[in-house]
GUVEX-547815 format. One record per residue (C-alpha): residue number from 1; residue in three letters; x, y, z. Coordinates in Angstrom, 3 decimals. Example, Ala and Ser with C-alpha at 12.3 -4.5 7.8 and 13.67 -1.06 7.14 Angstrom:
2
1 ALA 12.300 -4.500 7.800
2 SER 13.670 -1.060 7.140
***
This chain:
580
1 MET 99.956 110.088 113.081
2 ASP 102.905 111.910 111.574
3 LEU 101.641 113.760 108.543
4 GLY 104.975 114.846 107.189
5 PRO 107.035 117.991 107.519
6 GLN 106.018 120.762 109.850
7 ALA 103.564 123.215 108.351
8 ALA 104.959 126.450 107.011
9 PRO 104.026 129.808 108.534
10 LEU 100.577 131.036 107.668
11 PRO 100.565 133.432 104.671
12 PRO 98.827 136.755 105.138
13 ARG 95.106 136.765 104.464
14 PRO 93.895 139.309 101.937
15 ALA 91.766 142.170 103.147
16 GLY 88.064 142.385 102.477
17 LEU 86.644 139.736 104.814
18 ALA 83.053 140.093 105.878
19 GLU 82.525 141.086 109.466
20 ALA 80.303 138.124 110.288
21 PRO 82.232 134.806 110.420
22 VAL 80.311 132.595 107.985
23 SER 81.671 129.119 107.252
24 PHE 80.758 128.124 103.708
25 LEU 80.810 124.287 103.614
26 PHE 79.027 121.613 101.600
27 PRO 76.172 122.113 100.997
28 PRO 75.841 125.938 100.826
29 ALA 72.556 125.977 102.665
30 VAL 72.965 129.210 104.608
31 ALA 72.487 132.785 103.488
32 VAL 75.793 134.329 102.478
33 PRO 76.632 138.043 102.689
34 ALA 77.283 139.703 99.358
35 PRO 81.108 139.765 99.627
36 LEU 81.096 135.941 99.939
37 ARG 78.871 135.103 96.997
38 PRO 80.434 132.774 94.389
39 PRO 82.471 134.471 91.701
40 ALA 81.000 134.507 88.237
41 ARG 83.851 132.497 86.734
42 ASP 85.332 129.118 87.600
43 PRO 87.015 129.506 91.005
44 LEU 89.818 127.135 90.002
45 ALA 90.691 129.439 87.111
46 LEU 92.661 131.310 89.741
47 ALA 96.300 130.261 89.990
48 PRO 96.876 128.027 93.048
49 ASP 98.948 129.613 95.785
50 PRO 101.723 127.186 96.876
51 ALA 102.135 129.059 100.173
52 LEU 98.676 127.921 101.276
53 ALA 99.433 124.217 100.860
54 ALA 102.807 124.762 102.504
55 ALA 101.071 126.388 105.467
56 TYR 98.628 123.515 105.829
57 GLY 101.286 120.863 105.156
58 PRO 101.633 119.065 101.797
59 ALA 101.465 115.631 103.393
60 ARG 98.326 116.652 105.279
61 CYS 96.798 117.784 101.973
62 LEU 97.380 114.304 100.562
63 ALA 96.043 112.605 103.671
64 ASP 92.904 114.743 103.940
65 GLY 92.221 114.922 100.217
66 VAL 91.981 118.727 100.252
67 LEU 94.071 121.532 98.788
68 PRO 93.850 125.157 99.963
69 TRP 93.821 126.766 96.529
70 ALA 93.664 130.551 96.677
71 TRP 92.059 133.517 98.402
72 ASN 89.163 134.972 96.430
73 ARG 87.064 137.934 97.569
74 GLY 87.836 137.325 101.215
75 GLU 87.308 133.573 101.344
76 LEU 89.605 130.590 100.905
77 LEU 88.874 128.323 97.950
78 VAL 89.499 124.710 98.977
79 ALA 89.729 122.015 96.333
80 THR 88.178 118.841 97.720
81 GLU 87.066 115.513 96.369
82 SER 83.754 115.436 98.198
83 PRO 81.826 116.998 101.111
84 ARG 82.959 114.115 103.310
85 HIS 86.620 114.953 102.857
86 LEU 86.110 118.643 103.520
87 ALA 84.011 117.927 106.611
88 ARG 86.784 115.721 107.948
89 ALA 89.371 118.450 107.444
90 ARG 87.146 121.380 108.454
91 ASP 88.510 121.846 111.966
92 SER 92.137 121.746 110.799
93 LEU 91.484 124.140 107.941
94 THR 89.547 126.541 110.141
95 ALA 92.249 126.526 112.801
96 ARG 94.838 127.364 110.176
97 PHE 93.018 129.782 107.885
98 GLY 89.854 130.913 109.661
99 PRO 86.199 130.066 109.021
100 PHE 85.746 131.557 105.535
101 LEU 86.023 128.457 103.335
102 ARG 84.528 127.824 99.915
103 PRO 84.719 124.204 98.712
104 VAL 85.282 123.473 95.041
105 GLU 84.993 119.893 93.839
106 LEU 88.044 118.454 92.146
107 PRO 88.880 114.752 91.548
108 ARG 91.405 113.351 93.989
109 PRO 94.003 112.513 91.289
110 GLN 94.071 116.155 90.250
111 ILE 94.455 117.279 93.868
112 GLU 97.341 114.855 94.371
113 THR 98.996 115.898 91.119
114 ALA 98.736 119.572 92.085
115 VAL 100.234 118.961 95.537
116 LEU 103.045 116.817 94.155
117 SER 103.872 119.256 91.376
118 GLN 104.032 122.182 93.803
119 HIS 105.711 120.481 96.747
120 GLY 107.485 117.466 95.248
121 PRO 110.922 118.180 96.772
122 ALA 109.490 118.618 100.289
123 LEU 107.413 115.449 99.999
124 ALA 110.400 113.547 98.611
125 ARG 112.526 114.617 101.589
126 ALA 109.764 113.589 103.981
127 ALA 109.466 110.170 102.320
128 GLU 113.226 109.634 102.540
129 THR 113.394 110.523 106.237
130 ARG 110.083 109.111 107.475
131 CYS 111.756 106.195 109.243
132 PRO 113.564 107.367 112.420
133 ALA 117.252 107.946 111.740
134 ALA 118.371 105.551 114.489
135 GLN 116.541 102.705 112.712
136 SER 117.513 103.667 109.161
137 CYS 120.402 102.805 106.890
138 ARG 120.911 106.508 106.284
139 ALA 122.464 106.679 109.753
140 LEU 125.354 104.507 108.522
141 ASP 128.346 106.524 107.361
142 PRO 129.449 105.177 103.931
143 ARG 133.016 106.401 104.478
144 ARG 133.220 104.647 107.819
145 LEU 131.797 101.496 106.254
146 ALA 134.398 101.664 103.504
147 LEU 137.216 102.038 106.039
148 THR 135.866 99.191 108.166
149 PHE 135.552 96.816 105.223
150 ALA 138.974 97.809 103.934
151 ALA 140.534 97.137 107.342
152 LEU 138.753 93.778 107.554
153 ALA 139.913 92.786 104.067
154 ALA 143.494 93.824 104.868
155 THR 143.437 91.822 108.097
156 LEU 142.208 88.715 106.295
157 LEU 144.825 89.121 103.596
158 LEU 147.646 89.522 106.118
159 ALA 146.398 86.502 108.070
160 ALA 146.304 84.419 104.900
161 LEU 149.845 85.455 104.001
162 ALA 151.173 84.925 107.522
163 ASP 149.563 81.534 108.145
164 PRO 147.590 80.219 105.156
165 GLN 146.840 76.876 106.790
166 ALA 145.295 78.379 109.925
167 THR 143.318 80.841 107.783
168 LEU 141.980 78.009 105.635
169 LEU 140.928 76.005 108.697
170 ALA 139.258 79.061 110.231
171 ALA 137.318 79.690 107.005
172 PHE 136.153 76.065 106.908
173 ALA 135.146 76.222 110.566
174 LEU 133.126 79.401 110.006
175 ALA 131.455 77.910 106.918
176 LEU 130.560 74.766 108.857
177 LEU 129.226 76.771 111.810
178 ALA 127.008 78.852 109.512
179 LEU 125.735 75.707 107.776
180 LEU 124.903 73.950 111.039
181 ALA 123.220 77.030 112.539
182 ASN 121.056 77.562 109.459
183 THR 120.201 73.863 109.270
184 ALA 119.214 73.781 112.932
185 LEU 116.932 76.783 112.446
186 LYS 115.386 75.187 109.342
187 ILE 114.712 71.950 111.216
188 ALA 113.113 73.777 114.136
189 ALA 110.990 75.909 111.813
190 ALA 109.945 72.933 109.679
191 LEU 108.919 70.867 112.702
192 ALA 106.928 73.807 114.054
193 ALA 105.234 74.349 110.698
194 LEU 104.437 70.699 110.073
195 HIS 103.293 69.658 113.544
196 SER 101.569 72.737 114.947
197 PRO 97.773 72.548 114.795
198 PRO 96.380 74.758 112.024
199 ARG 94.906 78.052 113.109
200 PRO 91.095 78.034 112.752
201 ALA 89.986 79.863 109.641
202 PRO 88.226 83.108 110.615
203 ALA 84.668 83.599 109.477
204 PRO 84.405 85.652 106.288
205 LEU 83.120 89.173 106.765
206 PRO 79.948 90.398 105.089
207 ASP 80.497 93.091 102.510
208 THR 79.074 95.746 104.820
209 ASP 81.783 95.021 107.424
210 LEU 84.767 94.864 105.087
211 PRO 87.465 97.483 105.805
212 ARG 88.827 99.816 103.194
213 ILE 92.065 98.474 101.680
214 SER 94.709 100.492 99.861
215 LEU 97.119 98.585 97.612
216 LEU 100.454 100.260 96.874
217 ILE 102.272 99.100 93.739
218 ALA 105.582 100.723 92.840
219 LEU 106.272 100.703 89.098
220 PHE 109.514 101.688 87.403
221 ARG 110.200 100.929 83.770
222 GLU 107.242 98.551 83.686
223 SER 105.557 99.627 80.456
224 ASP 105.581 96.033 79.164
225 ILE 103.621 94.678 82.101
226 ALA 101.216 97.502 82.975
227 ALA 98.225 96.119 81.058
228 ARG 98.721 92.619 82.472
229 LEU 98.927 94.025 86.011
230 ILE 95.583 95.792 85.609
231 ARG 93.909 92.634 84.315
232 ARG 95.213 90.617 87.273
233 LEU 94.094 93.188 89.814
234 GLU 90.626 93.272 88.259
235 ARG 90.287 89.595 89.235
236 LEU 90.341 90.525 92.937
237 ASP 87.040 89.716 94.593
238 TYR 86.577 92.757 96.799
239 PRO 83.990 95.547 96.720
240 ARG 85.341 98.335 94.555
241 ASP 83.969 101.027 96.847
242 ARG 86.226 99.656 99.614
243 LEU 89.326 99.185 97.496
244 GLU 91.821 101.598 95.995
245 VAL 94.956 100.806 94.037
246 LEU 97.744 103.399 93.964
247 LEU 100.169 102.891 91.089
248 LEU 103.381 104.662 92.071
249 VAL 105.307 105.835 89.027
250 GLU 108.508 107.884 89.063
251 ASP 107.753 111.281 87.586
252 ASP 110.342 110.855 84.802
253 ASP 109.130 107.365 83.819
254 THR 107.059 108.502 80.860
255 PRO 106.789 105.091 79.121
256 THR 105.149 103.458 82.146
257 ARG 102.707 106.329 82.630
258 ASP 101.813 106.274 78.933
259 ALA 101.201 102.520 79.139
260 LEU 98.863 102.987 82.104
261 VAL 96.946 105.693 80.281
262 ALA 96.612 103.458 77.236
263 ALA 95.336 100.622 79.431
264 THR 92.395 102.767 80.653
265 LEU 92.481 102.572 84.432
266 PRO 89.227 101.814 86.272
267 ALA 87.988 104.416 88.736
268 TRP 89.386 102.563 91.769
269 MET 92.956 102.721 90.417
270 ARG 94.981 105.895 90.113
271 VAL 98.538 106.927 89.372
272 ILE 100.656 108.697 91.987
273 PRO 103.630 110.499 90.391
274 VAL 106.684 110.065 92.626
275 PRO 108.881 113.197 92.594
276 ALA 112.632 112.888 92.238
277 GLY 114.762 112.812 95.371
278 THR 118.287 111.990 96.479
279 ILE 117.612 108.241 96.098
280 ARG 115.318 106.139 93.916
281 THR 114.006 103.142 95.830
282 LYS 110.755 101.254 96.198
283 PRO 110.373 102.036 99.951
284 ARG 110.721 105.762 99.239
285 ALA 107.777 105.542 96.840
286 LEU 105.774 103.537 99.384
287 ASN 106.403 106.144 102.083
288 LEU 105.250 108.951 99.830
289 ALA 102.057 107.101 98.890
290 LEU 101.233 106.224 102.490
291 ASP 99.842 109.718 103.065
292 ALA 97.659 109.539 99.964
293 ALA 96.287 106.082 100.819
294 GLN 92.868 106.128 102.474
295 GLY 92.631 102.512 103.608
296 ASP 92.613 101.109 107.124
297 ILE 94.722 98.261 105.714
298 ILE 97.758 98.928 103.535
299 GLY 98.853 96.199 101.123
300 VAL 101.887 95.972 98.859
301 TYR 102.100 94.162 95.530
302 ASP 104.752 93.992 92.838
303 ALA 104.219 94.737 89.163
304 GLU 104.157 91.104 88.032
305 ASP 101.960 89.740 90.832
306 ALA 98.909 87.557 90.294
307 PRO 97.193 87.216 93.711
308 GLU 94.437 84.730 94.362
309 PRO 91.052 86.399 93.771
310 ASP 89.873 85.995 97.381
311 GLN 93.138 87.148 98.971
312 LEU 91.843 90.507 100.190
313 ARG 88.791 88.917 101.807
314 THR 91.159 86.509 103.565
315 VAL 93.227 89.468 104.775
316 ALA 90.169 91.351 106.064
317 ALA 88.849 88.320 107.948
318 ALA 92.264 87.500 109.429
319 PHE 92.793 91.029 110.744
320 ALA 89.272 91.134 112.188
321 ALA 89.877 87.917 114.136
322 ALA 93.466 88.684 115.215
323 PRO 94.493 90.557 118.377
324 ALA 95.685 94.128 118.057
325 GLN 99.385 93.248 118.300
326 VAL 99.137 91.397 114.969
327 ALA 100.140 94.323 112.771
328 CYS 101.097 92.465 109.610
329 LEU 99.900 89.566 107.455
330 GLN 102.101 87.852 104.890
331 ALA 100.748 85.718 102.055
332 ALA 102.799 82.930 100.499
333 LEU 104.652 83.647 97.270
334 ASP 105.056 81.235 94.401
335 PHE 105.787 81.326 90.693
336 TYR 103.612 80.983 87.618
337 ASN 106.596 80.001 85.449
338 PRO 108.222 77.268 87.588
339 ARG 109.230 75.041 84.665
340 ARG 110.552 77.669 82.270
341 ASN 114.143 76.433 82.716
342 TRP 116.562 75.027 85.276
343 LEU 116.997 78.328 87.088
344 SER 113.250 78.811 87.551
345 ARG 112.933 75.258 88.923
346 CYS 115.659 75.899 91.508
347 PHE 114.109 79.254 92.409
348 THR 110.755 77.502 92.883
349 LEU 112.288 74.934 95.220
350 GLU 113.915 77.691 97.262
351 TYR 110.675 79.699 97.510
352 ALA 108.687 76.608 98.471
353 GLN 110.972 75.962 101.434
354 TRP 110.988 79.619 102.512
355 PHE 107.257 80.355 102.308
356 ARG 105.815 76.893 103.099
357 LEU 108.119 75.844 105.944
358 ILE 110.567 78.489 107.182
359 LEU 108.314 81.538 107.567
360 PRO 105.309 79.593 108.949
361 GLY 107.699 77.866 111.357
362 LEU 109.281 81.136 112.490
363 GLU 105.810 82.477 113.190
364 ARG 104.937 79.412 115.286
365 LEU 108.246 79.741 117.156
366 ARG 107.462 83.424 117.799
367 LEU 110.635 84.561 116.099
368 PRO 111.001 87.722 113.968
369 LEU 109.862 87.255 110.377
370 PRO 111.798 88.874 107.530
371 LEU 108.863 89.945 105.381
372 GLY 108.531 89.417 101.669
373 GLY 108.432 92.510 99.514
374 THR 104.983 91.751 98.150
375 SER 101.610 90.369 99.231
376 VAL 102.207 91.841 102.666
377 PHE 99.463 93.731 104.503
378 PHE 99.579 96.109 107.470
379 ARG 97.236 97.764 109.878
380 ARG 97.641 101.390 108.954
381 ALA 98.073 102.875 112.455
382 PRO 101.101 100.846 113.634
383 LEU 102.747 101.093 110.212
384 ALA 102.509 104.896 110.332
385 ALA 103.629 104.978 113.973
386 LEU 106.791 103.038 113.066
387 GLY 107.632 105.556 110.348
388 GLY 106.722 103.362 107.405
389 TRP 109.564 101.813 105.465
390 ASP 113.257 102.655 105.583
391 ALA 113.646 104.445 102.249
392 HIS 117.399 103.779 102.213
393 ASN 117.182 100.009 102.744
394 VAL 117.066 98.029 99.495
395 THR 115.550 95.056 101.367
396 GLU 113.012 97.180 103.189
397 ASP 110.619 94.272 103.711
398 ALA 112.985 92.186 105.844
399 ASP 114.003 95.262 107.833
400 LEU 110.390 96.224 108.536
401 GLY 109.691 92.726 109.848
402 ILE 112.464 93.175 112.412
403 ARG 111.286 96.662 113.378
404 LEU 107.773 95.334 113.944
405 ALA 109.144 92.621 116.222
406 ARG 111.274 95.110 118.165
407 HIS 108.137 97.104 118.987
408 GLY 106.234 94.067 120.265
409 LEU 104.164 93.664 117.084
410 THR 103.760 90.340 115.323
411 THR 103.325 88.996 111.802
412 ARG 101.149 86.086 110.743
413 MET 101.136 84.003 107.604
414 ILE 97.792 83.633 105.849
415 PRO 96.580 80.696 103.737
416 SER 96.651 82.553 100.457
417 THR 99.151 82.601 97.604
418 THR 100.358 85.214 95.168
419 HIS 102.070 83.996 92.020
420 GLU 104.831 86.031 90.459
421 GLU 107.520 85.676 87.825
422 ALA 110.642 83.666 88.602
423 ASN 113.871 85.231 87.416
424 CYS 115.050 82.861 84.701
425 ARG 118.361 84.343 83.591
426 ALA 121.595 84.057 85.538
427 LEU 122.799 87.666 85.398
428 PRO 119.455 89.275 86.374
429 TRP 119.124 86.623 89.101
430 VAL 122.540 87.568 90.512
431 ARG 121.645 91.267 90.388
432 GLN 118.343 90.679 92.182
433 ARG 119.915 88.417 94.820
434 SER 122.755 90.866 95.403
435 ARG 120.199 93.547 96.269
436 TRP 118.543 91.227 98.769
437 ILE 121.863 90.249 100.361
438 LYS 123.007 93.874 100.513
439 GLY 119.773 94.774 102.276
440 TYR 120.207 91.904 104.735
441 LEU 123.714 93.094 105.582
442 MET 122.605 96.716 105.929
443 THR 119.711 95.603 108.150
444 TRP 122.108 93.648 110.366
445 LEU 124.456 96.639 110.632
446 VAL 121.620 99.029 111.541
447 HIS 120.062 96.870 114.240
448 MET 123.415 95.790 115.672
449 GLN 124.444 99.395 116.400
450 SER 123.143 98.685 119.906
451 PRO 123.302 94.902 120.526
452 ARG 122.112 95.156 124.121
453 ARG 119.017 97.075 123.145
454 LEU 118.322 94.607 120.320
455 LEU 118.650 91.733 122.796
456 ARG 116.241 93.459 125.155
457 ASP 113.735 94.153 122.364
458 LEU 113.777 90.686 120.781
459 GLY 114.638 88.511 123.760
460 PRO 117.338 85.784 123.700
461 ARG 115.522 83.516 121.201
462 GLY 114.628 86.361 118.886
463 PHE 118.156 87.742 119.081
464 ALA 119.660 84.358 118.202
465 GLY 117.178 83.914 115.353
466 PHE 118.072 87.358 113.997
467 GLN 121.793 86.505 113.985
468 ILE 121.227 83.234 112.129
469 LEU 118.784 84.683 109.619
470 PHE 120.903 87.686 108.696
471 LEU 124.562 87.151 109.583
472 GLY 124.409 83.354 109.320
473 THR 122.773 83.473 105.901
474 LEU 125.392 85.911 104.633
475 ALA 128.256 83.760 105.976
476 GLN 126.824 80.572 104.484
477 THR 126.256 82.232 101.120
478 LEU 129.795 83.590 100.981
479 LEU 131.591 80.511 102.302
480 GLY 129.354 77.748 100.965
481 PRO 131.667 76.928 98.012
482 LEU 134.381 75.955 100.511
483 LEU 132.249 73.073 101.764
484 LEU 131.173 72.166 98.237
485 SER 134.848 71.877 97.294
486 LEU 135.125 68.824 99.601
487 TRP 133.395 66.814 96.866
488 SER 136.831 66.696 95.259
489 VAL 137.924 64.132 97.891
490 PRO 135.520 61.263 96.994
491 LEU 136.116 62.069 93.327
492 GLY 139.803 61.284 93.870
493 PHE 141.275 64.752 93.367
494 GLY 142.273 65.368 96.963
495 HIS 141.908 68.602 98.922
496 PRO 144.348 70.945 100.737
497 VAL 142.404 70.582 103.990
498 GLN 143.163 66.836 104.168
499 ALA 146.677 67.458 105.402
500 LEU 145.458 69.832 108.096
501 LEU 142.910 67.531 109.759
502 PRO 143.674 64.655 112.156
503 ALA 143.059 61.083 111.060
504 GLY 139.378 60.264 110.753
505 ALA 138.294 63.920 110.982
506 LEU 137.695 64.201 107.245
507 LEU 135.499 61.087 107.291
508 SER 133.492 62.480 110.218
509 LEU 133.127 65.788 108.419
510 GLY 131.933 63.973 105.305
511 LEU 129.322 62.030 107.258
512 LEU 128.121 65.237 108.915
513 LEU 127.750 66.959 105.564
514 LEU 125.883 63.963 104.116
515 THR 123.498 64.083 107.083
516 VAL 122.876 67.779 106.495
517 GLU 122.290 67.021 102.810
518 ALA 119.754 64.329 103.653
519 VAL 117.899 66.628 106.051
520 SER 117.850 69.432 103.485
521 THR 116.473 67.084 100.848
522 LEU 113.672 65.914 103.154
523 LEU 112.744 69.504 103.974
524 LEU 112.666 70.427 100.286
525 LEU 110.465 67.410 99.526
526 ALA 108.029 68.428 102.249
527 ALA 107.999 72.037 101.069
528 LEU 107.494 71.045 97.431
529 ARG 104.567 68.846 98.390
530 ARG 103.007 71.695 100.376
531 SER 103.388 74.146 97.505
532 GLY 101.807 71.831 94.948
533 GLN 104.171 73.051 92.237
534 PRO 104.706 70.664 89.300
535 VAL 108.482 70.504 89.728
536 SER 110.135 67.080 89.866
537 PRO 112.064 66.291 93.078
538 LEU 114.864 65.024 90.844
539 TRP 115.912 68.651 90.422
540 ILE 116.811 68.958 94.127
541 PRO 120.418 67.660 93.751
542 THR 121.090 70.318 91.109
543 LEU 120.814 72.995 93.786
544 HIS 124.534 72.384 94.363
545 ALA 125.102 74.236 91.097
546 TYR 122.462 76.873 91.935
547 PHE 123.736 78.091 95.302
548 PRO 127.195 79.206 94.036
549 LEU 125.346 81.879 92.069
550 GLY 124.445 83.282 95.475
551 THR 128.149 83.562 96.291
552 LEU 128.638 85.769 93.231
553 ALA 125.657 87.856 94.364
554 ALA 127.095 88.135 97.889
555 ALA 130.437 89.350 96.552
556 LYS 128.618 91.976 94.468
557 ALA 126.570 92.970 97.527
558 LEU 129.679 93.457 99.682
559 ALA 131.234 95.681 97.038
560 GLU 128.067 97.775 96.756
561 VAL 127.730 98.231 100.517
562 VAL 130.933 100.239 100.244
563 THR 130.455 101.898 96.856
564 ARG 126.650 102.219 96.345
565 PRO 124.859 101.291 99.588
566 PHE 121.468 102.774 98.598
567 TYR 121.480 101.790 94.924
568 TRP 118.370 99.843 93.886
569 ASP 119.352 97.298 91.225
570 LYS 116.100 97.099 89.288
571 THR 114.666 93.697 88.341
572 ARG 112.931 93.759 84.987
573 HIS 109.611 91.922 84.944
574 GLY 107.418 90.449 82.257
575 GLN 110.173 88.563 80.438
576 PHE 108.999 85.020 81.189
577 ASP 105.278 85.334 81.805
578 ASP 103.661 81.883 81.776
579 SER 100.601 82.885 83.789
580 PRO 97.157 81.874 82.511
***
């Protein structure tokens, strides 16, 4: 496993070592020559030597839970959480510094804080570059992107000026193609989800066999929701000695850290300060915390999440019963404020279709799954081998789902639900959706740098599914209002495209669009029934007013791909909390 940046050169060892090589480990049960006897004062009163941690590797310090502290009277003081952690790191420490080690107990949060305070910049750089460059958005040249988009915009403008009628017809044709492709994929996924036999529920594991789970939760400007998050996590039914929660807080986010301190964290939760870097994104924080996490299973939650109490037991049982190539499990997401207003109702309908039909169907069809950003769980080893998350991708979850698929690893949906807060205001909704769309576009650009290799990795079906899910979704979101504008014809207002189509073509197009509308309504009804949400189906027709908001978000996303490709537009949580 990659443990971060290469270790620095070994600093010189002070003189005065005893001639006999005595290793002083927990417990100190052997006779020790006089020069190695414990000092009279607190060993940690000595100032820590940053060169020692640099020589061992800061990321390795976090992973092993040890910190080479300082030389004292010919032996190396090593801060460690427990004898178990020092025993695990003994061979590595001895190979680097020699056998003269004196352990000094120090709580893990203090070890992590010391490492991060001393080596924050190095750890931040490692977190930002953990994902291989060839699979990361950081490999995209922003200036080249800007030139490409400018050339494309100029070409479209010149085409529209030269032949506006042909340009209009081409835009309608592209919008219709995107709609039909997305509808076909939805139908296939829905049929697979509805008619495939359910997977047998794995037997629950006894407490003695449960794996250790680490939950990573990135918090930024979440002081209003910190206490509620802790209460919700305390409802999880999982042995506390096999569970750790890492709350990742940017080191300059004082209000959130103060709120966590005031909430009195239980022993199985701890704060990881995230040092500043060149970017500020959720996946960067996740990458940094991956070294500090001790679990065999790594889970990700968001600040406003309310998972079902037995979700972690479901995850443990599902991984135990699944073959090794199943590297990821995704729970369904839903909202605890579905009836707050019209926007939350539409958002609920959209989520119901995505998590109750589309994703389960894609899994059954063995197509790549764009992951959700929360309630997603990984086997630690393959996640680390892939390089974690792309710190520069603002939709890191969807990208990671594709990278898993490209390496022959699969994702499964699990029968468990996490409730979160639906965005209920138009402007924050547009900002959130623009981040998702920008990430989808960046993901498409990264993986399409080598189309032949992508085709080889995903296969023809997976390649086609990737194009529809990413490029097709973007095209439909951008061009959808063109098709909606055809409603002006039955309303008696006419439409410029009427004069460009042969006789009867407009009627055929109208019938096709009505058929697509009927199919979409049936799929939404089935998804709503599966979700069990108390939202009336009568709200489904109002989605025609909801989807144009996505067009605004897509336009914002296109502008930011050129101007601020790695900017994380933060969604504020805790504004419409209707959870019990």
